[in-house]
N, C-alpha and C positions, 0 to 999 in steps of 0.2 A: 689924908685923902688917898694917897697912893697905897697905904696899907690896906684900906678898905677895898680898893679896887683889886688888889692882889688876892685877897680872900675870896672875893666874888668870882674871879677867874678860876681860882683853884677849885671852888665848888662846882663850876661848870665842867671841869675836866674829871672830877672824881665821880659825880653822879652821872651814870649812863643814861642816854636817851632811850626811853622805853617806847617802842613802836607797838601798834595795836592794829588788829583786823577789825572790820566793821561787820557786825551781825545785824541784819535788818529783815523786814518782811511785812506782810499785811496780816490783818486779823479779821476773820470772817465770822458772822453770827450763824445761827441755825438756818437762816434763809439764804445763806451764802452771799449776803451783802456785807460790805465793810462795816465792822462793828464800831460803834461810837463810845467814847469815854471808857476805855479799857485801861486798867492799871496793869502795867507790865513791870516785873521785877526780875532781877538776876542776882545771884548770890556771890557777887564779887566782894572784895574787901577794900573799902566799905561797900555795902550793898547799893546797887543802882536801881532807881525807880523812875518810871516814865509814864505819864498819863497820855495815852494815845487817843486824842480827841477825834481824829479822823480815821482811825483804824490802821495807822502806819506807825511802826516803831523802828528804832535803831540804837545800837550800843557799840561803843568802842571797847574791845576786849583783847587782852594779851593771850598768849598761848595757855591753854588749860581746859579743864572740864568744868561745866557750870550747869546749874538748874535754872531754867527760864520758866516763869510763872505769869500767866495772864488771867485776869478775872474781872468780871463785872458784877452787876447785882444778881445775876441768875446763875452763871456758870463759872467754873474755874478749870484751867487746863495747865498741865505741867509737862515740859519737855526737857530732856537731857541734851546738852550741847557740848561738843568738843571742838575747840579751836586749835588747829594743828599748825597754823602758819601765822606769823606776826604781821602779815600784810594781806591785802586783798579783801574781798567781800564774801560773806556767807549769807545765803538766803534761806529763811525758814518762815513759811507761812503758818499761822495758827488758826485753829477752828474752835470757836466757843460752842461746842455741842454738848448735849447731855452726856454724862458719864455712863458707865456700863450698868448703872442701877436700872435705867430704863430698859436696856437690852435684857437684863436678867429678869425684869418683870414680864416682858413680852415672852421670854422663854418659859418662865414658870406658868404663865397663863396658858400657853400652848400645851405644856405637859399636864396641867391640871384638867384640861378638857378631856384628856385621855383616861383620867382616873374615874372609875365608876364605883360608887358606894354600894356595897352589897351587905345586906343584913345577914346576921348569922342564922342559918337555918338548921333544921334538924338533920340527922344523918341519913335521911331518906335518899334513895338512889337517884330519884329525879332531881333533887336539889344539887347533887354533885354534878349531874349532867349539865344543868343550867350554869352552874359555876364554871364548868369547863368551857362551855361555849363563850361565856363572857370573858374568861381569861384569854381564850384564843383570839377573840376580837380585839381585846386590849393589846395583846402582844403584837397582833398584826398592825395596828395603828401606830404603836411605838416604833416598830421596825420601819414602817413607812416614813414616819417623821424623822428618824435618825438618818435614813437613806436620803431624804430630801434636803435636810439642813446640816447633817453631820453632827459630830459631838459638840457639846457646849464649849469645850476648850478651843476646837478648831473655829467655831463660830465667832467667839470673842477675839481670837487672833486675827481673823479676816477683817472684822469690823475695826479693830485697832489700826490695822495696816491701811485700810481705806480712809480712816479719819485723818491720816497724815498726808493724803494726796491733796494736791492743789485743785482749785476749781477747774482749771484748764484740763488737768488729767481726768477728772470726772467727766467732763464734756467729751473728751476724746474717746474715752471708753464707751460712753453711751452712743457716740456716733458709730463706733465699730460694732455695737450690739443694739441695733434699733428694735430688736424683739422685746426689750424690756418695756417699751411704751405699749406695745400690743398686749403684753401680758397684763399690765396694769389695767388697760382698757377692758380686757376680758374679765378680770376680777370684779371690776365695778359693775359690769353687765350682770354677772351672776348674783350680785347683791341688789338686784332690781334697780340698778342705775343710781344708787345712793350709798355712800360709804364714808366714814370719817378717816382722816389721813392716818391716824394711829392704827386702825384696823388694816389699812392698806399696807402699812409697814409690817404688820404682823404676818400678812399673807406673803410678803416679799422679804422675809427676814434675811435671805441670802445677800441682800443689798444693804449698803450702809444708809443711814438716815439722809446723808447729803445726796446720794444718788436718787433715792426715792423723791426727795424734794425737787431734783432736776427733772425727773420723770413727770411729776405733777405739773411743773412749769411748762414742760413740752406739751402736755395734754391741753393746758390752758391756751398756749400759743397757737395750737392747731384748732382751737375752738371746739374741742371735743368734750370738755368738762367745764363746770363752773365751780370755783372754790369760794365757799362762804365761811366766814369766821364765826365760830360758835364756842363761847367760853374760852378755854385755853387752847382749843384745837381748831381744826378746819374740817368742814364737811365738803365732800366732792360729789357733785351732782352731774350725771351724764346728760349732755344736751341732745335733744332729739334731732 
């Protein structure tokens, strides 16, 4: 008995106590509500998995670099995490938003609108004049679009940076820039008082999807528009 007790005490002295920091946060869906039933994984050894039923997750992690993944039936998001201290808490909120495929589609749709199909004409002088006018108009629209939205690389970098912001940060920025609500309202008016939310995003591509959703929520809250579910999207109707 004494022999077994001695071995047990020796193991306690030999094996160091491993302290760990806490990584935790909330998970939001595309409507900026707490997401339900999200599977959260982190590549520790062994891998840790947690089903966030109420949109809240937490992991105990030693110092190191990790990849955190959250996914549900629609979206998946991956974040790199670095734990620099073996104690304390690290807060990282996650946003289950569409990836950049949708942003790319919106961008391509905008660019495609600028492309005009011209049939190959004879080498008559008047045809070259018409082609020159079309080219000048096309070039002018491309320059205008680039000036308004910037390059695709800058656009994607800005959207990625905004997707990492918390709900409170988005609200603070909108409070500092109330003009976004008026801009959205003006866009809806120009569309005869009716527009789907995806088209509104297309017109306000310089804002992230989360911000546009908050702008729409603010318009609803002020009683300026009515949001109607239609298929997989929403239609916004201006109230008289």
